[in-house]
LOPADO-410353 format. One record per residue (C-alpha): x, y, z; residue number from 1; residue in one letter. Coordinates in pm, 1 decimal. Example, Ala and Ser with C-alpha at 12.3 -4.5 7.8 and 13.67 -1.06 7.14 Angstrom:
<recs>
+----------+----------+----------+-----+----+
|       px |       py |       pz |   i | aa |
+----------+----------+----------+-----+----+
|   1230.0 |   -450.0 |    780.0 |   1 |  a |
|   1367.0 |   -106.0 |    714.0 |   2 |  s |
+----------+----------+----------+-----+----+
</recs>
This chain:
<recs>
+----------+----------+----------+-----+----+
|       px |       py |       pz |   i | aa |
+----------+----------+----------+-----+----+
|   -915.1 |  -1201.9 |   2207.9 |   1 |  m |
|   -923.9 |   -938.1 |   2503.5 |   2 |  a |
|   -660.9 |   -708.0 |   2577.8 |   3 |  g |
|   -530.4 |   -770.7 |   2197.7 |   4 |  c |
|   -558.7 |   -409.6 |   2120.7 |   5 |  c |
|   -631.9 |    -72.4 |   2223.6 |   6 |  h |
|   -947.0 |     -6.1 |   2034.0 |   7 |  d |
|  -1289.4 |   -136.0 |   2042.3 |   8 |  d |
|  -1287.4 |   -285.7 |   1690.6 |   9 |  h |
|  -1014.7 |   -635.5 |   1799.9 |  10 |  c |
|  -1088.5 |   -898.9 |   1582.7 |  11 |  s |
|  -1030.5 |  -1189.9 |   1704.9 |  12 |  s |
|   -745.8 |  -1459.8 |   1658.9 |  13 |  l |
|   -920.9 |  -1683.2 |   1460.0 |  14 |  k |
|   -998.4 |  -1397.6 |   1200.7 |  15 |  e |
|   -662.8 |  -1326.0 |   1206.8 |  16 |  f |
|   -599.4 |  -1669.4 |   1047.2 |  17 |  d |
|   -923.8 |  -1768.7 |    887.4 |  18 |  s |
|   -931.9 |  -1907.1 |    525.1 |  19 |  p |
|  -1099.8 |  -1597.2 |    384.1 |  20 |  l |
|   -837.9 |  -1324.9 |    542.6 |  21 |  w |
|   -612.5 |  -1571.5 |    379.1 |  22 |  r |
|   -773.6 |  -1615.3 |     53.6 |  23 |  r |
|   -809.4 |  -1231.5 |     -7.8 |  24 |  v |
|   -462.6 |  -1197.1 |     59.8 |  25 |  l |
|   -347.0 |  -1464.6 |   -213.3 |  26 |  w |
|   -546.6 |  -1309.9 |   -448.2 |  27 |  i |
|   -456.4 |   -937.9 |   -333.9 |  28 |  a |
|    -49.0 |  -1055.1 |   -393.4 |  29 |  l |
|   -169.2 |  -1175.9 |   -700.4 |  30 |  a |
|   -355.4 |   -886.7 |   -845.4 |  31 |  i |
|    -46.8 |   -668.9 |   -726.1 |  32 |  n |
|    259.3 |   -825.3 |   -863.5 |  33 |  a |
|     49.2 |   -905.2 |  -1180.4 |  34 |  s |
|     -5.5 |   -473.8 |  -1194.7 |  35 |  m |
|    381.5 |   -449.2 |  -1075.7 |  36 |  f |
|    499.7 |   -609.2 |  -1406.6 |  37 |  m |
|    238.0 |   -460.2 |  -1650.6 |  38 |  a |
|    315.4 |    -79.5 |  -1512.8 |  39 |  e |
|    670.8 |    -93.2 |  -1500.9 |  40 |  i |
|    684.6 |   -210.9 |  -1870.2 |  41 |  v |
|    417.9 |     83.2 |  -1932.7 |  42 |  a |
|    546.3 |    316.1 |  -1781.7 |  43 |  g |
|    904.0 |    311.7 |  -1907.2 |  44 |  v |
|    781.2 |    301.5 |  -2214.6 |  45 |  a |
|    530.7 |    590.1 |  -2168.8 |  46 |  a |
|    795.6 |    800.3 |  -1984.9 |  47 |  g |
|    573.9 |    847.8 |  -1698.0 |  48 |  s |
|    669.8 |    907.5 |  -1345.1 |  49 |  a |
|    326.7 |    848.6 |  -1225.4 |  50 |  s |
|    301.4 |    551.9 |  -1392.6 |  51 |  l |
|    649.9 |    400.1 |  -1231.7 |  52 |  q |
|    534.3 |    547.9 |   -889.2 |  53 |  a |
|    255.2 |    362.8 |   -897.6 |  54 |  d |
|    463.8 |     18.8 |  -1044.6 |  55 |  a |
|    656.9 |     76.5 |   -726.2 |  56 |  i |
|    362.2 |    140.6 |   -508.4 |  57 |  d |
|    187.9 |   -243.6 |   -652.4 |  58 |  f |
|    548.6 |   -387.7 |   -601.1 |  59 |  l |
|    570.6 |   -285.1 |   -212.7 |  60 |  g |
|    185.1 |   -414.0 |   -156.7 |  61 |  d |
|    310.4 |   -736.9 |   -311.3 |  62 |  a |
|    560.5 |   -793.4 |    -18.8 |  63 |  g |
|    326.4 |   -626.4 |    203.2 |  64 |  n |
|     90.7 |   -920.5 |    143.9 |  65 |  y |
|    339.3 |  -1128.9 |    168.8 |  66 |  a |
|    427.3 |  -1044.4 |    475.6 |  67 |  i |
|     75.9 |  -1040.8 |    594.7 |  68 |  s |
|    -10.1 |  -1399.3 |    469.3 |  69 |  l |
|    339.2 |  -1500.4 |    670.3 |  70 |  g |
|    274.0 |  -1387.8 |    985.5 |  71 |  v |
|   -156.7 |  -1472.8 |    962.3 |  72 |  a |
|   -220.9 |  -1684.0 |   1313.6 |  73 |  g |
|     70.5 |  -1585.0 |   1476.1 |  74 |  m |
|    105.5 |  -1405.5 |   1847.4 |  75 |  a |
|    -54.4 |  -1020.5 |   1835.1 |  76 |  p |
|    352.3 |   -898.7 |   1901.3 |  77 |  v |
|    431.3 |  -1049.8 |   1593.9 |  78 |  w |
|    140.2 |   -941.0 |   1405.0 |  79 |  r |
|    239.1 |   -576.8 |   1512.4 |  80 |  a |
|    593.5 |   -631.0 |   1469.8 |  81 |  r |
|    539.3 |   -699.4 |   1083.2 |  82 |  a |
|    302.4 |   -423.7 |   1022.6 |  83 |  a |
|    599.0 |   -180.9 |   1204.3 |  84 |  l |
|    801.3 |   -316.2 |    904.4 |  85 |  l |
|    534.8 |   -266.5 |    644.4 |  86 |  k |
|    533.3 |     99.5 |    773.2 |  87 |  g |
|    882.5 |    205.4 |    741.4 |  88 |  c |
|    886.2 |     -2.6 |    411.2 |  89 |  s |
|    590.9 |    214.1 |    269.7 |  90 |  l |
|    778.5 |    520.3 |    360.6 |  91 |  g |
|   1076.0 |    413.8 |    190.2 |  92 |  l |
|    869.0 |    329.5 |   -114.0 |  93 |  f |
|    744.2 |    662.6 |   -114.6 |  94 |  g |
|   1112.3 |    836.4 |   -100.1 |  95 |  a |
|   1216.7 |    559.4 |   -398.1 |  96 |  a |
|    950.9 |    748.8 |   -561.0 |  97 |  v |
|   1045.4 |   1098.8 |   -460.9 |  98 |  l |
|   1395.6 |   1009.1 |   -666.3 |  99 |  l |
|   1243.6 |    883.1 |   -939.3 | 100 |  s |
|   1016.8 |   1227.0 |   -994.7 | 101 |  t |
|   1330.8 |   1417.9 |   -948.5 | 102 |  a |
|   1478.6 |   1209.1 |  -1238.9 | 103 |  w |
|   1216.8 |   1281.5 |  -1477.7 | 104 |  h |
|   1178.8 |   1632.8 |  -1368.1 | 105 |  a |
|   1550.5 |   1683.4 |  -1428.7 | 106 |  y |
|   1521.9 |   1511.9 |  -1771.6 | 107 |  a |
|   1210.3 |   1713.9 |  -1886.9 | 108 |  g |
|   1022.2 |   1375.8 |  -1982.9 | 109 |  t |
|    695.6 |   1407.9 |  -2193.7 | 110 |  l |
|    464.7 |   1149.9 |  -2094.6 | 111 |  p |
|    240.8 |    960.9 |  -2334.5 | 112 |  k |
|    -80.5 |   1032.7 |  -2229.7 | 113 |  a |
|   -310.9 |    758.4 |  -2431.6 | 114 |  e |
|    -44.8 |    473.4 |  -2265.8 | 115 |  t |
|    -87.4 |    656.4 |  -1923.9 | 116 |  m |
|   -461.0 |    681.3 |  -1919.3 | 117 |  g |
|   -529.4 |    316.3 |  -2036.1 | 118 |  v |
|   -271.2 |    129.0 |  -1788.0 | 119 |  v |
|   -397.1 |    372.9 |  -1488.2 | 120 |  g |
|   -786.0 |    259.9 |  -1556.6 | 121 |  v |
|   -671.0 |    -89.1 |  -1528.0 | 122 |  l |
|   -500.9 |    -48.7 |  -1262.6 | 123 |  a |
|   -782.7 |    123.5 |  -1097.1 | 124 |  l |
|   -997.5 |   -158.2 |  -1190.4 | 125 |  l |
|   -734.0 |   -353.7 |  -1007.1 | 126 |  a |
|   -710.9 |   -170.2 |   -673.3 | 127 |  n |
|  -1056.4 |   -120.8 |   -660.3 | 128 |  m |
|  -1124.1 |   -474.4 |   -645.6 | 129 |  s |
|   -869.9 |   -549.2 |   -397.9 | 130 |  v |
|   -985.4 |   -283.1 |   -186.3 | 131 |  a |
|  -1368.5 |   -413.3 |   -160.6 | 132 |  l |
|  -1236.4 |   -736.8 |    -90.6 | 133 |  l |
|  -1051.0 |   -603.4 |    217.2 | 134 |  l |
|  -1313.1 |   -311.3 |    350.2 | 135 |  y |
|  -1454.0 |   -602.9 |    602.1 | 136 |  r |
|  -1081.4 |   -568.3 |    759.5 | 137 |  f |
|  -1046.4 |   -235.3 |    777.0 | 138 |  r |
|  -1081.4 |   -235.4 |   1146.4 | 139 |  t |
|   -865.1 |   -486.4 |   1280.4 | 140 |  g |
|   -513.8 |   -494.8 |   1442.2 | 141 |  d |
|   -233.2 |   -287.0 |   1305.2 | 142 |  a |
|   -136.5 |   -565.0 |   1025.9 | 143 |  n |
|   -491.9 |   -573.7 |    950.0 | 144 |  m |
|   -531.4 |   -220.1 |    895.3 | 145 |  r |
|   -192.8 |   -177.0 |    722.0 | 146 |  s |
|   -317.9 |   -389.8 |    445.9 | 147 |  v |
|   -651.7 |   -154.4 |    410.4 | 148 |  w |
|   -417.1 |    187.4 |    421.5 | 149 |  i |
|   -243.6 |     44.5 |    101.0 | 150 |  c |
|   -498.9 |    -69.9 |    -74.4 | 151 |  s |
|   -722.2 |    271.8 |     -5.0 | 152 |  r |
|   -384.3 |    486.3 |   -136.5 | 153 |  n |
|   -361.3 |    304.4 |   -443.2 | 154 |  d |
|   -696.7 |    351.0 |   -544.7 | 155 |  a |
|   -646.3 |    709.7 |   -483.1 | 156 |  i |
|   -305.8 |    716.5 |   -648.8 | 157 |  g |
|   -484.8 |    564.8 |   -952.2 | 158 |  n |
|   -759.4 |    831.2 |   -995.2 | 159 |  l |
|   -456.0 |   1042.8 |   -941.2 | 160 |  a |
|   -271.4 |    898.5 |  -1273.5 | 161 |  v |
|   -562.0 |    914.8 |  -1442.5 | 162 |  l |
|   -603.1 |   1316.7 |  -1387.4 | 163 |  a |
|   -219.3 |   1318.4 |  -1455.8 | 164 |  a |
|   -302.3 |   1172.1 |  -1824.8 | 165 |  a |
|   -616.0 |   1424.6 |  -1866.1 | 166 |  a |
|   -336.8 |   1677.9 |  -1771.4 | 167 |  g |
|    -56.3 |   1573.9 |  -1969.4 | 168 |  v |
|   -325.2 |   1527.3 |  -2291.1 | 169 |  f |
|   -449.8 |   1864.1 |  -2259.9 | 170 |  g |
|   -158.7 |   2074.1 |  -2168.0 | 171 |  a |
|    130.6 |   1974.1 |  -2374.2 | 172 |  g |
|    356.9 |   1911.0 |  -2113.0 | 173 |  a |
|    535.5 |   1676.4 |  -1842.8 | 174 |  g |
|    403.3 |   1881.4 |  -1504.9 | 175 |  w |
|    126.3 |   1725.1 |  -1425.0 | 176 |  p |
|    281.8 |   1394.0 |  -1413.0 | 177 |  d |
|    535.7 |   1508.3 |  -1244.2 | 178 |  i |
|    305.3 |   1669.4 |   -970.5 | 179 |  l |
|     77.8 |   1322.3 |   -988.2 | 180 |  v |
|    421.8 |   1160.8 |   -839.8 | 181 |  a |
|    514.9 |   1363.5 |   -586.6 | 182 |  l |
|    136.6 |   1333.7 |   -454.5 | 183 |  v |
|    189.9 |    949.5 |   -423.1 | 184 |  m |
|    506.0 |    957.5 |   -290.5 | 185 |  a |
|    348.8 |   1196.0 |     -6.4 | 186 |  a |
|     84.5 |    920.8 |     12.6 | 187 |  l |
|    314.3 |    650.3 |     75.0 | 188 |  g |
|    522.8 |    865.3 |    344.2 | 189 |  i |
|    158.3 |    929.1 |    504.8 | 190 |  s |
|     12.8 |    631.8 |    453.0 | 191 |  g |
|    369.4 |    457.3 |    585.6 | 192 |  g |
|    360.3 |    672.0 |    929.4 | 193 |  w |
|    -14.2 |    596.9 |    990.7 | 194 |  q |
|    103.7 |    235.1 |    985.5 | 195 |  i |
|    385.0 |    241.9 |   1234.6 | 196 |  a |
|    211.6 |    459.3 |   1461.1 | 197 |  q |
|    -55.3 |    226.5 |   1482.2 | 198 |  h |
|    192.3 |    -91.8 |   1524.1 | 199 |  a |
|    429.4 |    115.9 |   1791.2 | 200 |  r |
|    124.4 |    189.4 |   1971.4 | 201 |  a |
|    -37.1 |   -190.1 |   2001.3 | 202 |  e |
|    325.7 |   -312.0 |   2079.0 | 203 |  l |
|    325.0 |    -46.4 |   2405.8 | 204 |  r |
|     12.4 |   -245.5 |   2533.4 | 205 |  i |
|    160.4 |   -515.5 |   2808.1 | 206 |  p |
|    -73.3 |   -764.7 |   2722.1 | 207 |  q |
|     98.4 |   -781.7 |   2350.7 | 208 |  l |
|    462.9 |   -814.9 |   2492.2 | 209 |  t |
|    588.3 |  -1177.3 |   2614.6 | 210 |  p |
|    631.3 |  -1073.6 |   2956.3 | 211 |  a |
|    322.3 |   -903.4 |   2980.2 | 212 |  g |
|    131.8 |  -1197.2 |   2869.2 | 213 |  a |
|    360.6 |  -1405.5 |   3100.5 | 214 |  a |
|    264.3 |  -1159.8 |   3406.6 | 215 |  a |
|    -97.4 |  -1209.2 |   3323.1 | 216 |  k |
|    -92.6 |  -1617.6 |   3286.0 | 217 |  s |
+----------+----------+----------+-----+----+
</recs>
């Protein structure tokens, strides 16, 4: 669709509502919802701020995939608005992780490194699978790009959780867990900012707005 986005990687409207795109989103939604349930239970049981941060991230991603499914095939302006909503929500989840991490730092929690390691490996495998499924859509519009950024950040976060587990095990202290949770919060806020900026840029394109489309016709 000519003029639908601001770079050389515009995808067609057909791709935005293709059966493959929807199927990938459904798979990603199921994986993230399942991992949220598993990680939140394990994070509380292990007393791990980084696992709980990762669980919150899984929940946010599940919501984002649901939004993407809802706007698949809709007009470009609605997909851009959905991406803006997802960017803002990702930033809010990052802020929530910061608050949770501050509480764990204050309480001086010593997490269970073994649980962190096992769950971290499972989460990494889940997110790598989702990232591979979404890789082909990474250069689409703001909505598609937002989904790719979420999956990419998740895989990075899982590697950080594994590093935290090794740090807690080696140091016998909770500070590696706190440090990684802070990094994950920063990733969430940074990713949200990137998504929101991309979406705002698309919303400024005249052809994307109803008035611009009417004028063009």
